[in-house]
C-alpha positions as MATLAB code, in Angstrom:
seq = 'XXXXXXXXXXXXXXXXXXXXXXXXXXXXXXXXXXXXXXXXXXXXXXXXXXXXXXXXXXXXXXXXXXXXXXXXXXXXXXXXXXXXXXXXXXXXXXXXXXXXXXXXXXXXXXXXXXXXXXXXXXXXXXXXXXXXXXXXXXXXXXXXXXXXXXXXXXXXXXXXXXXXXXXXXXXXXXXXXXXXXXXXXXXXXXXXXXXXXXXXXXXXXXXXXXXXXXXXXXXXXXXXXXXXXXXXXXXXXXXXXXXXXXXXXXX';
ca = [
     155.050  160.165   61.227;
     151.997  159.416   63.178;
     149.933  156.477   62.278;
     146.344  156.003   62.782;
     144.405  152.740   61.826;
     142.123  153.136   58.792;
     138.774  154.020   59.716;
     135.323  153.174   57.979;
     134.358  155.850   55.571;
     137.888  156.931   54.628;
     137.970  157.258   50.786;
     140.192  155.047   48.581;
     141.136  155.584   44.959;
     142.464  153.042   42.927;
     144.318  154.142   39.717;
     144.794  152.209   36.527;
     147.226  153.680   34.035;
     146.196  152.210   30.572;
     147.433  152.035   26.976;
     145.708  149.237   24.969;
     144.218  147.400   27.849;
     140.809  146.898   26.154;
     140.772  142.997   26.926;
     141.849  143.208   30.584;
     139.747  146.320   31.765;
     136.195  144.791   31.659;
     137.742  141.684   33.741;
     139.757  143.685   36.100;
     137.688  146.237   37.420;
     134.720  144.031   38.573;
     137.336  141.763   40.322;
     138.838  144.930   42.036;
     135.472  145.634   43.447;
     135.127  142.173   44.905;
     137.909  142.857   47.110;
     137.565  146.590   47.677;
     133.886  147.405   47.074;
     134.292  150.763   48.457;
     136.878  151.829   46.251;
     136.720  154.312   43.356;
     138.668  153.489   40.226;
     140.205  156.089   38.180;
     141.234  154.865   34.811;
     143.909  157.160   33.167;
     144.091  156.417   29.597;
     146.778  157.770   27.112;
     144.516  157.581   23.936;
     144.715  154.087   23.404;
     144.351  152.875   19.679;
     142.370  149.839   20.677;
     139.408  151.941   22.198;
     140.311  151.347   25.906;
     139.281  154.921   26.796;
     135.986  154.501   25.143;
     135.333  151.226   26.843;
     136.191  152.870   30.242;
     133.705  155.704   29.569;
     131.042  153.116   28.895;
     131.848  151.279   32.215;
     131.612  154.609   34.293;
     128.284  155.223   32.905;
     127.193  151.871   34.358;
     128.844  152.361   37.607;
     129.385  155.535   39.632;
     132.514  154.185   41.276;
     134.431  154.282   37.830;
     135.885  157.642   36.804;
     138.138  158.155   33.660;
     140.853  160.679   32.744;
     141.717  161.056   29.101;
     145.279  162.155   28.010;
     146.107  163.264   24.548;
     148.731  160.515   23.975;
     151.294  158.254   25.385;
     153.255  160.476   27.743;
     154.898  157.983   30.068;
     153.883  155.761   33.142;
     155.439  158.227   35.384;
     153.251  161.125   34.038;
     150.199  159.052   34.085;
     150.612  158.081   37.646;
     151.341  161.853   38.440;
     147.938  162.686   37.008;
     146.256  160.194   39.093;
     148.056  161.519   42.280;
     146.832  165.151   41.688;
     143.308  163.546   40.796;
     143.578  161.886   44.297;
     144.615  165.208   46.057;
     142.079  167.467   44.181;
     139.136  164.977   45.137;
     140.185  164.845   48.668;
     140.666  160.972   48.854;
     142.330  159.671   51.991;
     144.400  157.054   50.164;
     145.466  156.316   46.532;
     146.474  152.715   45.483;
     148.009  152.308   42.070;
     148.271  149.059   40.277;
     148.877  147.525   36.979;
     145.850  147.145   34.651;
     147.041  143.888   33.095;
     146.429  141.403   36.155;
     150.171  141.266   36.835;
     148.862  142.736   40.248;
     146.101  140.583   41.433;
     143.138  142.429   43.003;
     143.292  139.677   45.950;
     146.056  141.390   47.483;
     144.308  144.796   47.937;
     143.194  144.158   51.602;
     146.653  143.364   52.722;
     148.175  146.201   50.859;
     145.468  148.773   52.395;
     146.354  147.093   55.961;
     149.855  148.307   55.425;
     148.798  151.946   55.969;
     147.605  151.044   59.593;
     151.443  151.425   60.549;
     153.104  153.152   57.705;
     152.693  156.017   55.191;
     153.289  153.790   51.951;
     152.345  150.186   51.481;
     154.373  148.268   48.921;
     153.359  145.258   47.185;
     156.650  143.456   47.043;
     157.906  140.504   44.866;
     161.226  140.390   46.918;
     160.059  139.822   50.685;
     159.455  136.312   52.168;
     156.064  135.157   50.418;
     156.715  137.095   47.330;
     157.381  135.825   43.826;
     157.416  136.483   40.069;
     155.750  134.010   37.637;
     156.349  134.004   33.927;
     159.584  135.851   33.418;
     162.785  134.745   31.779;
     166.220  135.065   33.439;
     166.617  138.481   31.515;
     163.764  140.256   33.092;
     164.613  138.694   36.595;
     168.062  140.149   36.220;
     167.133  143.412   35.124;
     164.382  143.796   37.901;
     166.901  142.669   40.667;
     169.700  144.821   39.402;
     167.623  147.979   39.235;
     166.445  147.263   42.798;
     170.032  146.950   44.037;
     170.926  150.184   41.949;
     168.128  151.990   43.580;
     169.168  151.026   47.118;
     172.745  151.972   46.724;
     172.091  155.308   44.747;
     169.042  156.461   46.661;
     169.368  154.813   50.098;
     166.024  153.225   49.903;
     165.721  150.447   52.398;
     162.703  148.629   50.820;
     163.374  145.337   48.859;
     161.007  146.140   46.008;
     161.552  149.585   44.637;
     160.535  149.254   41.045;
     156.969  147.719   41.233;
     153.970  150.016   40.821;
     151.512  147.985   43.139;
     151.446  150.572   46.059;
     149.220  152.427   48.302;
     149.939  156.044   49.515;
     148.361  158.483   52.077;
     147.097  161.290   50.037;
     147.935  164.035   52.551;
     151.584  162.824   52.273;
     151.487  162.994   48.381;
     149.915  166.572   48.469;
     153.114  167.748   50.246;
     155.202  166.872   47.180;
     156.042  169.172   44.296;
     155.209  166.985   41.237;
     156.885  169.436   39.046;
     160.083  168.336   40.393;
     159.512  164.685   39.110;
     162.096  163.856   36.338;
     160.804  160.445   35.366;
     158.513  160.031   32.497;
     158.802  156.228   32.395;
     159.470  153.278   34.872;
     162.096  154.936   37.043;
     159.246  156.971   38.348;
     158.614  154.293   40.851;
     161.784  154.542   42.430;
     162.000  158.423   42.386;
     158.402  158.717   43.995;
     159.641  156.396   46.894;
     162.743  158.569   47.121;
     160.559  161.746   47.232;
     158.322  160.165   49.858;
     161.334  159.053   52.063;
     162.777  162.707   51.857;
     159.661  164.289   53.394;
     159.560  161.563   56.298;
     157.401  158.783   54.954;
     157.579  155.112   56.273;
     157.408  152.136   54.243;
     155.858  148.768   54.785;
     156.025  145.878   52.328;
     153.663  142.870   52.003;
     154.207  139.966   49.732;
     152.586  139.438   46.411;
     153.038  137.075   43.455;
     153.706  138.875   40.295;
     152.119  137.263   37.183;
     152.816  138.130   33.476;
     150.117  140.070   31.851;
     147.046  137.989   30.669;
     146.477  139.809   27.413;
     148.340  142.349   25.234;
     152.133  143.092   25.141;
     154.573  144.370   27.673;
     155.461  148.198   27.208;
     159.023  147.729   28.750;
     161.923  148.223   26.506;
     165.647  148.718   26.255;
     165.333  152.262   25.900;
     163.196  152.601   29.024;
     165.766  150.721   31.153;
     168.625  153.015   30.078;
     166.617  156.182   30.824;
     165.660  154.594   34.181;
     169.350  154.148   35.035;
     170.029  157.817   33.909;
     167.216  159.158   36.047;
     168.330  157.377   39.130;
     171.973  158.433   38.605;
     170.908  162.021   38.619;
     168.777  161.675   41.579;
     171.776  160.153   43.388;
     173.647  163.341   42.440;
     170.970  165.301   44.086;
     171.204  163.335   47.300;
     175.004  163.721   47.376;
     174.851  167.433   47.032;
     171.839  167.398   49.397;
     169.423  169.140   46.998;
     166.215  169.074   48.907;
     162.923  167.661   47.691;
     160.318  170.754   47.655;
     157.515  170.511   50.060;
     154.226  172.205   49.752;
     153.043  173.905   52.823;
];
C-alpha cells in the first residue's frame, strides 16, 4: 500500500473498552490528552456494575473530546473493539488507536505508535521487539503469552512478534474495507484475528517497543476459558487459510 506521512488536522480516535474501570478512567484520559491533545477518546462500556459508564458520561459533558458508547452487557473484548472500529468508520476518522483502560498501556507511547503509520498501515505497540518488556507477570502468564504468539505466527502466517496485544493504531480507510460480520472472536483471540484480516487485504505492519505493566487498579479479565477459546478460534482461522477462504472486502 502507499503510505503518506500523517498530516496536521487528520483525525485520531482512541478507543477504550471498559468493564469496571471506574478507578482508572479519571486518571487515564487526562494523561492520554497530555500525549495526544488532538485525539478524541471513545469509551466503550459494557454496562459496568461499578458505574464506569456513568462516570464516562460525566467526563464527556466536561470535555467535548470524550465520547461514550454504552452496550447492554459484557459481550467480549472483540465485540467491543469492533464497535469502536465501526464508530471510527462512521464518524470518518483517519486513524483509530486502541489501548487498554487499566494503564497496562502507558499513554507516553502514543506518539511513537502514531508515527508507525508514517510508513505502515498498522502500528503495533510491541512487548517482544528490542526495547519492549513486560513488568509484573508471573511465569504462567509469560508462558501463555509467548505460546499464543508463536501459535499465531505458525497458524496464520503473521510476521509481527507481538500479535496478542491490543495497543495498536490502524488506518480507518483500511478497516472500512473489512466485513466485520466475518469476525469469529468475541474475546482475546480478536487481536490475532484482526491482524490476519488486515494482512489478507494487503496491510503492512510496523512494531514499536513498549513496556507492558500490570494493571494499577481492578482485576484481570483473562481466564482459562478465554485462553482455550482463543486457541480454538485461531485453529479455525488456520483452516480457512489452508483452504484459501478469502476475507471479504467491502468495495
